[in-house]
C-alpha positions as MATLAB code, in Angstrom:
seq = 'MRSDTIHIDNSGAGFQRVTNEAKKVATYKELGEMDAIQLQVLTEELLSLARSIAGQVKASFWIEFENGQADLHLSTKAVLDKEKRAELIASSTSQKNEAAKTFLGWLRDQFQEAMASDPEHYQPSDDILNDLPHGIYDSPEWDGYERSILKKLAEDIKIGIDGENVDITVSKRFNTPD';
ca = [
     -68.427   32.677   39.455;
     -67.211   29.151   38.528;
     -63.552   28.504   38.135;
     -62.140   26.213   35.379;
     -62.538   22.568   35.845;
     -59.289   20.834   36.332;
     -58.588   17.165   35.898;
     -56.124   15.597   38.334;
     -54.755   12.142   38.927;
     -52.891   10.289   41.514;
     -49.528   10.847   40.077;
     -49.923   14.582   40.888;
     -50.917   15.717   37.396;
     -53.112   18.739   37.622;
     -52.280   19.501   41.272;
     -50.261   22.635   40.437;
     -53.052   23.907   38.184;
     -55.609   23.409   40.958;
     -53.406   25.471   43.460;
     -52.979   28.100   40.886;
     -56.702   28.178   40.114;
     -57.333   28.577   43.890;
     -54.910   31.640   43.967;
     -56.676   33.101   40.902;
     -60.079   32.744   42.653;
     -58.767   34.444   45.753;
     -57.277   37.308   43.621;
     -60.516   37.653   41.572;
     -62.674   37.693   44.666;
     -60.286   40.080   46.470;
     -59.803   37.966   49.495;
     -57.562   39.161   52.251;
     -54.159   37.441   52.804;
     -55.434   35.101   55.593;
     -58.732   34.221   53.616;
     -56.492   33.500   50.629;
     -54.327   31.218   52.612;
     -57.323   29.409   54.047;
     -58.691   28.767   50.641;
     -55.346   27.551   49.513;
     -55.074   25.143   52.554;
     -58.692   23.817   52.043;
     -57.788   23.105   48.393;
     -54.604   21.229   49.210;
     -56.257   19.308   52.122;
     -59.261   18.293   49.799;
     -56.836   16.995   47.279;
     -54.967   15.097   49.914;
     -58.002   13.681   51.515;
     -59.200   12.304   48.123;
     -55.887   10.753   47.377;
     -55.367    9.109   50.786;
     -58.783    7.674   51.014;
     -59.636    6.777   47.484;
     -56.285    5.546   46.476;
     -56.034    5.753   42.574;
     -57.707    9.090   41.772;
     -58.800   10.465   38.394;
     -60.911   13.412   39.290;
     -62.405   16.727   38.337;
     -61.877   19.893   40.580;
     -63.533   23.225   40.522;
     -64.525   26.127   42.741;
     -67.830   27.949   42.780;
     -67.859   31.319   44.615;
     -71.040   33.199   45.160;
     -72.062   35.795   47.721;
     -69.031   35.273   49.871;
     -69.167   31.522   49.973;
     -66.620   29.243   48.334;
     -67.632   25.734   47.403;
     -64.738   23.515   46.479;
     -65.889   20.474   44.388;
     -64.067   17.287   43.813;
     -65.742   14.598   41.637;
     -64.156   11.213   41.030;
     -64.807    7.487   40.463;
     -63.430    5.175   43.082;
     -63.909    1.579   44.193;
     -64.271    1.843   47.959;
     -64.148   -1.048   50.410;
     -66.274   -0.822   53.607;
     -63.477    0.703   55.649;
     -62.572    3.445   53.110;
     -66.182    4.154   52.469;
     -66.687    4.709   56.236;
     -63.672    6.851   56.642;
     -64.743    9.076   53.714;
     -68.387    9.444   55.141;
     -66.767   10.224   58.583;
     -65.036   13.145   56.905;
     -68.372   14.825   56.235;
     -70.003   17.276   58.628;
     -73.195   15.350   58.806;
     -71.475   11.947   59.009;
     -74.077   10.816   56.274;
     -73.844   10.094   52.628;
     -75.358   13.003   50.816;
     -76.409   10.829   47.921;
     -78.781    8.756   50.214;
     -81.257   11.653   50.961;
     -84.292   10.088   49.414;
     -85.885    6.676   50.340;
     -84.563    5.071   47.034;
     -81.219    6.770   47.667;
     -81.010    5.463   51.084;
     -82.022    1.941   49.959;
     -79.482    2.064   47.201;
     -76.959    3.225   49.722;
     -77.656    0.354   52.033;
     -77.344   -2.125   49.256;
     -74.095   -0.691   48.038;
     -72.631   -0.616   51.441;
     -73.629   -4.279   52.108;
     -71.929   -5.234   48.672;
     -68.716   -3.321   49.458;
     -65.765   -5.612   49.822;
     -63.967   -6.049   53.330;
     -60.777   -4.301   53.548;
     -57.569   -6.174   52.972;
     -54.811   -5.559   55.520;
     -51.277   -6.718   54.836;
     -49.467   -8.020   57.828;
     -45.813   -8.938   57.233;
     -44.677  -12.267   58.753;
     -42.589  -12.260   61.916;
     -39.533  -13.303   59.937;
     -39.793  -10.156   57.738;
     -40.498   -7.882   60.797;
     -37.523   -9.251   62.720;
     -35.141   -8.433   59.595;
     -36.249   -4.869   59.671;
     -34.642   -2.276   61.956;
     -36.859   -1.330   64.852;
     -39.477    1.374   63.929;
     -39.050    1.029   60.165;
     -42.432   -0.678   59.603;
     -45.288    1.506   60.494;
     -48.965    0.677   60.413;
     -50.411    1.839   56.978;
     -53.436    3.228   58.742;
     -54.635    6.574   57.658;
     -54.088    9.175   60.384;
     -57.038   11.402   59.427;
     -54.860   14.557   59.381;
     -56.536   15.949   56.186;
     -59.965   15.316   57.686;
     -59.077   17.351   60.872;
     -57.738   20.211   58.939;
     -60.786   20.358   56.670;
     -63.243   20.097   59.672;
     -61.384   22.859   61.443;
     -61.423   25.330   58.555;
     -64.572   24.471   56.661;
     -67.989   25.271   57.608;
     -69.557   22.271   55.855;
     -68.185   19.168   54.104;
     -70.565   17.098   52.101;
     -69.638   13.557   50.897;
     -71.881   11.892   48.303;
     -71.186    8.303   47.304;
     -73.311    6.622   44.644;
     -71.731    3.307   43.295;
     -68.318    4.353   42.031;
     -69.147    8.011   41.857;
     -67.677   10.139   44.829;
     -68.576   13.800   45.139;
     -66.999   15.985   47.892;
     -68.015   19.483   48.452;
     -66.104   21.627   50.892;
     -67.834   24.983   51.867;
     -66.419   28.052   53.508;
     -67.810   31.576   53.871;
     -65.421   34.404   53.403;
     -65.689   38.273   53.873;
     -65.628   39.616   50.352;
     -66.246   43.075   48.982;
     -69.180   41.817   46.718;
];
C-alpha cells in the first residue's frame, strides 16, 4: 500500500498532514502502540533531518508499506554545499550516495561533488561578541540529533543525491498481521 503524497515546505506547511498520514498508515496496518509510535518518530525525524540539512525545503513525502516493511520517502530539490552534502550522505546507512551506483552515476557524483560550493560560515566580529551576554551566541553547527534518532530506529537509510534532486528513504520492518 502507498499513502497519499503530501507536499511540505520549510514554513511547516504540510507537516501536520504528514504526521496524520503516518497515524493513518499505522491504524490501517494495525500496528501495535509501540510500533505506531516508532513510525511517528521516524516520520518526524525524517522531516526534521531534511529541514535542518537542506535549508529551504519544498518536498514530497509518502509512505510505502508492504509485507511488514515501511519505507518513508522524502523527495526534494536542494542546492547543497560540500559540507551539507557530506552531512546528508553521512546520515545514510551505507555512507554512500545511492544515486552513484553505476559507473556513470559515480562519475556524475564525483563531478557534482567537485563543483559543489564551499560552505560559508558567519563569524561575528569580536565587537559584536563582546556586546552579547555570555552564552547567547552558540555555534550554528548542526548537532546531528535527527540523524542519531533515525539510525537508532531505522533498519536502513538511503540517500540519493543527483544534482539538485535529493531522495531520502527510511526503512523499518514491523510485526504486522498481514
